[in-house]
C-alpha positions as CSV (number, residue, x, y, z in Angstrom):
1,M,-254.3,-105.5,57.6
2,S,-252.6,-107.5,54.7
3,R,-251.0,-104.1,53.4
4,V,-249.6,-103.4,56.8
5,W,-248.3,-106.9,56.9
6,A,-246.9,-106.7,53.4
7,I,-245.0,-103.5,54.5
8,A,-243.6,-105.0,57.8
9,L,-242.3,-108.1,55.8
10,T,-240.7,-105.9,53.3
11,L,-238.9,-103.9,56.1
12,T,-237.8,-107.1,57.6
13,L,-236.4,-108.5,54.5
14,V,-234.4,-105.2,53.8
15,L,-233.0,-105.2,57.3
16,T,-232.2,-109.0,57.0
17,A,-230.5,-108.4,53.7
18,C,-228.4,-105.5,55.1
19,G,-227.3,-107.5,58.1
20,A,-226.7,-110.8,56.3
21,G,-225.1,-109.1,53.2
22,G,-221.8,-108.9,55.0
23,A,-220.8,-105.4,53.7
24,A,-219.0,-104.8,57.0
25,P,-217.4,-108.3,57.1
26,E,-216.3,-107.9,53.4
27,R,-214.7,-104.5,54.3
28,S,-213.0,-106.2,57.3
29,N,-211.5,-108.9,55.0
30,L,-210.0,-106.2,52.6
31,S,-208.5,-104.1,55.6
32,G,-206.9,-107.4,57.1
33,P,-203.5,-108.5,55.9
34,P,-203.9,-110.8,52.9
35,A,-201.9,-113.7,53.8
36,A,-200.8,-114.8,50.3
37,A,-199.9,-111.2,49.4
38,S,-197.6,-110.8,52.3
39,S,-195.8,-114.2,52.3
40,V,-192.2,-114.2,51.6
41,A,-190.7,-116.3,48.7
42,P,-188.7,-119.3,50.0
43,G,-185.2,-118.4,50.7
44,A,-185.8,-114.7,50.9
45,T,-186.3,-114.4,54.5
46,T,-182.6,-114.7,55.3
47,S,-181.7,-112.1,52.7
48,A,-184.4,-109.8,53.9
49,A,-183.1,-109.9,57.4
50,S,-179.5,-109.4,56.3
51,G,-180.5,-106.3,54.2
52,T,-178.8,-107.9,51.0
53,P,-181.1,-109.3,48.1
54,P,-179.6,-112.5,46.9
55,S,-179.1,-111.1,43.6
56,V,-176.9,-108.2,44.6
57,P,-173.2,-109.0,44.9
58,P,-171.2,-107.9,48.0
59,S,-170.4,-104.3,48.2
60,G,-167.4,-103.2,46.3
61,S,-167.0,-106.4,44.4
62,S,-165.9,-106.2,40.8
63,P,-164.4,-108.5,38.1
64,S,-160.9,-107.3,39.2
65,A,-161.6,-108.6,42.7
66,A,-161.7,-112.1,41.4
67,V,-159.0,-114.4,42.9
68,Q,-156.4,-115.3,40.3
69,T,-153.5,-117.9,40.3
70,V,-150.1,-116.6,39.3
71,Q,-146.7,-118.2,39.1
72,V,-143.8,-117.0,41.0
73,Y,-140.5,-117.9,40.0
74,F,-137.7,-119.4,42.2
75,T,-134.6,-121.4,41.8
76,S,-133.5,-125.0,42.1
77,G,-130.0,-125.5,40.9
78,V,-129.2,-123.4,37.9
79,K,-132.9,-123.5,36.5
80,L,-135.9,-121.5,37.5
81,V,-138.8,-123.2,39.0
82,T,-142.4,-121.9,39.8
83,E,-144.8,-121.8,42.6
84,S,-148.4,-120.9,42.3
85,A,-149.8,-118.1,44.5
86,Q,-153.5,-116.7,45.0
87,V,-153.8,-113.0,44.3
88,S,-156.7,-110.8,43.8
89,G,-157.6,-107.1,43.0
90,P,-156.2,-104.8,40.1
91,D,-152.6,-104.9,41.1
92,V,-151.8,-108.6,40.7
93,A,-148.3,-107.9,39.2
94,R,-147.3,-105.9,42.5
95,Q,-148.7,-108.7,44.6
96,A,-146.7,-111.4,42.5
97,I,-143.6,-109.4,43.1
98,E,-144.3,-109.2,46.8
99,R,-144.8,-113.0,47.0
100,L,-141.5,-113.4,45.4
101,L,-139.8,-111.1,47.9
102,A,-141.5,-113.2,50.6
103,G,-139.3,-116.3,49.5
104,P,-140.2,-119.8,48.4
105,A,-142.8,-122.0,50.1
106,T,-141.7,-125.3,48.9
107,T,-138.8,-127.1,50.3
108,G,-135.8,-127.4,47.8
109,D,-136.8,-124.1,46.2
110,Y,-134.5,-121.1,46.7
111,S,-134.5,-117.5,45.8
112,E,-131.3,-115.4,44.8
113,V,-133.3,-112.2,45.9
114,P,-131.7,-110.9,49.0
115,A,-133.8,-111.4,52.2
116,G,-135.3,-108.1,53.3
117,T,-135.5,-106.6,49.7
118,R,-138.3,-103.9,49.6
119,L,-140.2,-103.2,46.5
120,Q,-140.4,-99.3,46.1
121,S,-142.5,-98.9,43.0
122,L,-143.8,-100.7,40.0
123,N,-145.1,-98.9,36.9
124,L,-146.2,-100.1,33.5
125,A,-145.8,-98.1,30.2
126,N,-145.9,-99.5,26.7
127,G,-145.3,-103.0,27.7
128,V,-142.3,-102.2,29.9
129,A,-142.6,-102.7,33.8
130,S,-140.3,-100.3,35.7
131,V,-139.5,-101.9,39.0
132,S,-137.6,-100.1,41.5
133,F,-136.0,-102.0,44.6
134,D,-134.1,-100.6,47.3
135,A,-130.2,-101.1,47.4
136,G,-130.4,-104.4,49.1
137,F,-131.6,-106.0,46.0
138,Y,-128.4,-105.1,44.2
139,Q,-126.0,-106.5,46.5
140,A,-123.1,-108.3,44.7
141,A,-123.4,-112.1,43.9
142,G,-121.8,-114.5,41.6
143,A,-122.4,-114.3,37.9
144,T,-125.0,-117.1,38.0
145,G,-126.7,-115.9,41.2
146,S,-127.0,-112.4,39.7
147,Q,-128.6,-113.6,36.4
148,Q,-131.0,-115.8,38.5
149,R,-132.0,-112.9,40.7
150,L,-132.8,-110.7,37.8
151,A,-134.6,-113.5,36.0
152,Q,-136.8,-114.4,38.9
153,V,-138.2,-110.9,38.6
154,V,-138.4,-110.8,34.8
155,Y,-140.1,-114.1,34.5
156,T,-142.5,-113.4,37.4
157,L,-143.6,-110.1,35.8
158,T,-143.6,-111.2,32.0
159,Q,-146.2,-113.9,32.9
160,F,-148.7,-111.0,32.4
161,P,-149.8,-110.3,28.7
162,T,-149.4,-106.6,29.3
163,I,-145.7,-106.9,30.2
164,T,-143.0,-107.7,27.8
165,S,-139.8,-106.5,29.4
166,V,-138.7,-105.1,32.8
167,R,-136.5,-102.1,33.5
168,F,-134.7,-102.3,36.9
169,L,-134.5,-99.1,39.1
170,S,-132.9,-98.4,42.5
171,D,-134.5,-95.7,44.4
172,G,-136.2,-94.7,41.3
173,N,-133.0,-94.3,39.3
174,A,-131.6,-96.1,36.6
175,V,-129.2,-99.0,37.3
176,G,-126.0,-99.7,34.8
177,M,-124.7,-102.8,36.3
178,L,-125.6,-105.4,38.9
179,G,-123.0,-105.2,41.6
180,G,-119.5,-106.1,40.3
181,E,-120.7,-108.7,38.0
182,G,-120.9,-106.5,34.9
183,F,-124.5,-107.7,33.8
184,P,-126.0,-104.9,31.8
185,M,-129.1,-103.4,33.1
186,D,-129.1,-100.2,31.1
187,R,-131.9,-101.3,29.0
188,P,-135.2,-103.4,29.6
189,L,-134.7,-107.1,30.1
190,T,-136.8,-109.9,28.6
191,R,-136.9,-113.7,29.1
192,G,-134.5,-113.9,26.2
193,S,-131.9,-112.1,28.2
194,F,-131.4,-115.2,30.5
195,P,-130.9,-118.3,28.1
196,S,-129.1,-120.2,30.7
197,V,-131.7,-120.0,33.5
198,Q,-134.8,-120.6,31.4
199,A,-137.4,-122.5,33.3
């Protein structure tokens, strides 16, 4: 009798151990989502929702896309004055000239560049910027006005370290003189070409 009782007790203990051992509950815990592992780091939820990780810069951005401040040269009396303009991208020299063609933004500043002048092309080689304007840029003006007009362009472009002089073109062709003023333009011009209008 005691032997049967011992066997029954052993079976009971084995069954109890299997039921209380928690094999099934333990497997259930492993198959469930572990909260700590799936939690999102602070601040990452917004980025994940937008699809852009915080450390990734906006698409297409590059150092050349950074905003830069350039100086655009206008006139005030017989001297040149500057206005600051914000540009960005790889073509900052062209943008500076386009700001020049748009005219001054400051009261009391003027431009000798004829209104409506169009920039046709701007190319750089060996430190020389070849800039082509339409015929409107080359309208006749007084001697001082003609020099100021050219100086505005030369000073605006030569602020960039890669540009040391400017060659003026019209419709892509060389220009010998500006209007009837006899100012020679058959060679690249530098800031030194305009001693009387220096800023």
